[in-house]
C-alpha positions as CSV (number, residue, x, y, z in Angstrom):
1,X,18.8,-110.7,-53.0
2,X,18.0,-110.4,-49.3
3,X,21.7,-109.8,-48.5
4,X,21.8,-107.0,-51.0
5,X,18.7,-105.4,-49.4
6,X,20.4,-105.8,-46.1
7,X,23.5,-104.0,-47.2
8,X,21.5,-101.1,-48.8
9,X,19.5,-100.8,-45.5
10,X,22.8,-100.5,-43.6
11,X,23.8,-97.7,-46.0
12,X,20.5,-96.0,-45.3
13,X,21.0,-96.3,-41.6
14,X,24.6,-95.0,-42.1
15,X,23.3,-91.9,-43.7
16,X,21.7,-90.9,-40.3
17,X,25.1,-91.2,-38.7
18,X,26.7,-89.4,-41.6
19,X,24.3,-86.4,-41.2
20,X,24.8,-86.3,-37.4
21,X,28.6,-86.4,-37.8
22,X,28.7,-83.8,-40.6
23,X,26.4,-81.3,-38.7
24,X,28.6,-81.8,-35.6
25,X,31.7,-80.9,-37.5
26,X,30.0,-78.1,-39.3
27,X,29.1,-76.4,-36.0
28,X,32.4,-77.1,-34.2
29,X,34.8,-76.1,-37.0
30,X,37.5,-77.8,-35.0
31,X,38.4,-81.4,-34.4
32,X,37.4,-82.5,-31.0
33,X,38.4,-86.0,-29.9
34,X,35.3,-86.2,-27.6
35,X,33.0,-85.6,-30.6
36,X,34.7,-88.4,-32.5
37,X,34.3,-90.8,-29.6
38,X,30.6,-89.8,-29.2
39,X,30.0,-90.5,-32.9
40,X,31.8,-93.8,-32.7
41,X,29.8,-94.6,-29.6
42,X,26.6,-94.0,-31.6
43,X,27.9,-96.3,-34.4
44,X,28.7,-99.0,-31.9
45,X,25.3,-98.6,-30.1
46,X,23.5,-98.8,-33.5
47,X,25.5,-102.0,-34.3
48,X,24.6,-103.5,-31.0
49,X,20.9,-102.8,-31.4
50,X,21.1,-104.1,-35.0
51,X,22.6,-107.3,-33.5
52,X,19.8,-107.6,-30.9
53,X,17.3,-107.2,-33.7
54,X,19.0,-109.8,-35.8
55,X,19.1,-112.2,-32.8
56,X,15.4,-111.7,-31.9
57,X,14.4,-112.0,-35.5
58,X,16.2,-115.3,-35.8
59,X,14.7,-116.5,-32.5
60,X,11.1,-115.7,-33.7
61,X,11.9,-117.1,-37.1
62,X,13.0,-120.4,-35.6
63,X,9.9,-120.6,-33.4
64,X,7.4,-119.9,-36.2
65,X,9.3,-120.6,-39.5
66,X,6.2,-120.8,-41.6
67,X,5.4,-117.1,-41.0
68,X,8.9,-115.6,-41.3
69,X,8.3,-113.9,-44.6
70,X,4.9,-112.5,-43.7
71,X,6.2,-111.1,-40.4
72,X,9.2,-109.6,-42.2
73,X,7.0,-108.1,-45.0
74,X,4.6,-106.7,-42.5
75,X,7.5,-105.2,-40.4
76,X,9.1,-103.6,-43.4
77,X,5.7,-102.2,-44.6
78,X,5.2,-100.7,-41.1
79,X,8.7,-99.4,-41.1
80,X,8.2,-97.7,-44.5
81,X,5.2,-95.9,-43.0
82,X,7.4,-94.9,-40.0
83,X,10.1,-93.5,-42.4
84,X,7.4,-91.6,-44.3
85,X,6.3,-90.1,-41.0
86,X,10.0,-89.3,-40.2
87,X,10.4,-87.6,-43.6
88,X,7.3,-85.4,-43.2
89,X,6.9,-84.8,-39.4
90,X,10.2,-85.6,-37.7
91,X,12.4,-84.0,-40.4
92,X,12.0,-80.5,-38.9
93,X,12.7,-81.9,-35.4
94,X,15.8,-83.7,-36.5
95,X,17.1,-80.6,-38.3
96,X,16.4,-78.4,-35.3
97,X,18.2,-80.6,-32.8
98,X,21.8,-79.6,-32.1
99,X,24.0,-82.8,-32.0
100,X,26.7,-81.0,-30.1
101,X,24.4,-80.6,-27.1
102,X,24.2,-83.7,-24.9
103,X,20.4,-83.9,-25.1
104,X,20.3,-83.3,-28.8
105,X,22.9,-86.0,-29.3
106,X,20.8,-88.4,-27.3
107,X,17.7,-87.6,-29.2
108,X,19.3,-88.2,-32.6
109,X,21.0,-91.3,-31.4
110,X,17.8,-92.8,-30.0
111,X,15.9,-92.1,-33.2
112,X,18.7,-93.9,-35.1
113,X,18.8,-96.8,-32.7
114,X,15.1,-97.4,-33.1
115,X,15.6,-97.6,-36.9
116,X,18.6,-99.9,-36.4
117,X,16.6,-102.3,-34.2
118,X,13.7,-102.6,-36.6
119,X,16.0,-103.2,-39.6
120,X,17.8,-105.9,-37.6
121,X,14.5,-107.5,-36.5
122,X,13.2,-107.6,-40.1
123,X,16.4,-109.1,-41.6
124,X,16.7,-111.5,-38.6
125,X,13.3,-112.8,-39.6
126,X,14.7,-113.3,-43.1
127,X,17.5,-115.5,-41.6
128,X,20.4,-113.0,-41.7
129,X,22.7,-114.2,-39.0
130,X,24.1,-112.2,-36.2
131,X,27.5,-112.4,-37.9
132,X,26.0,-109.9,-40.4
133,X,26.3,-107.4,-37.5
134,X,30.0,-106.9,-38.5
135,X,28.9,-105.4,-41.8
136,X,26.8,-102.9,-39.9
137,X,29.6,-102.0,-37.5
138,X,31.9,-101.4,-40.4
139,X,29.5,-99.3,-42.4
140,X,28.3,-97.3,-39.5
141,X,31.9,-96.5,-38.3
142,X,32.9,-95.4,-41.8
143,X,29.9,-93.2,-42.3
144,X,30.4,-91.6,-38.9
145,X,34.1,-90.8,-39.6
146,X,33.6,-89.7,-43.2
147,X,30.6,-87.5,-42.2
148,X,32.7,-85.9,-39.4
149,X,35.6,-85.1,-41.8
150,X,33.3,-83.9,-44.6
151,X,31.4,-81.6,-42.2
152,X,34.5,-79.4,-41.9
153,X,34.4,-78.7,-45.6
154,X,30.7,-77.9,-45.8
155,X,29.8,-74.3,-46.6
156,X,26.1,-74.6,-45.6
157,X,23.8,-77.3,-44.3
158,X,21.9,-79.2,-46.9
159,X,18.2,-80.1,-46.5
160,X,18.1,-83.7,-47.8
161,X,15.2,-86.0,-47.2
162,X,16.7,-89.4,-47.3
163,X,13.8,-90.7,-45.1
164,X,11.4,-90.5,-48.1
165,X,13.8,-92.6,-50.2
166,X,14.2,-95.0,-47.3
167,X,10.4,-95.3,-47.0
168,X,10.1,-96.3,-50.7
169,X,13.0,-98.7,-50.4
170,X,11.5,-100.5,-47.4
171,X,8.2,-100.6,-49.1
172,X,9.9,-102.3,-52.1
173,X,11.4,-104.8,-49.7
174,X,8.0,-105.6,-48.2
175,X,6.4,-106.1,-51.6
176,X,9.3,-108.2,-52.8
177,X,9.1,-110.5,-49.8
178,X,5.3,-110.8,-50.1
179,X,5.5,-111.6,-53.8
180,X,8.2,-114.2,-53.3
181,X,6.4,-115.9,-50.5
């Protein structure tokens, strides 16, 4: 069950890359190799921070194994509150930032990297191995490329609030871990 939660979390993180890639393509209207490499760079960076989180979570989990589940449940509870905040407060900021601009790209990438690190840390506490990082790299790369290609076909930008769904999902993970402890 934890592995299923992990994969769904990776898909939720991948949505951020998908949105960034589709908006980039929507504004550019032409394929630029540099944009593709920037998006792949964001996918690789997110995977690396996911791996760092998995490693640190495993390290803490081995040090204090009796508290792993409580740490993970608390972390996912706090992360669900953060995603709620992102959905209500940062949603306008994320939509206003232009991912083509270097500064806008960095802002969106950093916000995604923070989420990636916390997901890795939480699942590292739940004994997901660093090898699980390969799933993240694969999913992030696919979402970035598909988002970039789909962005050319979009007629208008959509106002989705996946952060609210993610907040509920991470809250469900926290409650499930706390109940099964």
